[in-house]
Structure formats: C-alpha cells, structure tokens
N, C-alpha and C positions, 0 to 999 in steps of 0.2 A: 504494500500500500504506500503510495507516494503522498507526502505531506508538503505543504508550502512552508518555507522558512524565510526569515529575514536575516540578512547579514549586516552586522553592526561594526563600525570602525572602532578599533581599540584606542586610537589616539584622540579623536574628537567626539566619539559617542553617537554619531548620526547613523541612522539606518539607511543605507544607500542602495542595497540590492535585494531583490526578491527572487528566490529560486525554489527548487523542490528537491527532495531526496527520498529514497526508499528506506523507511525506518527499520525494516526487518533485516536488510543486508548491511546497513551502516547505522548502528544505534548510537555511535559516538558523535560528539558535536563536530561540525565542519569548521576548519580553519583554512582560509584561503588568502593569498596576497592579491588584492584588488586595488584599483585606482579610486582614491577618495577625492571628489571634486572640491570639497571644502578645504582640505589640506593641500590639494594640488600635487599629490605624490602617491606612490604606491604604499599602502599600509596593510597591516594584518586585519582581516575581517573575520568575525566569529559569529556562529549561529546564535540567534536569540530565541 
C-alpha cells in the first residue's frame, strides 16, 4: 500500500516536496538530498 508523505528540510523546516512510498517494503523514514528553494542549496530532507 502506497502512502503520501511530505519531505521537510532539516535546515529551514519548510515542507517542500510531496511524494509517496510503499510502507510494507520500506517502513523506515526516507532521507533524501533535495534542493531547498528557501535556502537556495541542496539540503537533507526527511519524511514527516
């Protein structure tokens, strides 16, 4: 079953991205390097 998740920037705290994941195959939280428009650089984004 796929669920929608938000990705939150670790530096500024803004929720920049919406994505989905399969909870059965990946129960752990997602951590991805993504571009943050507020910081204007690539930062770590974590699932909320």
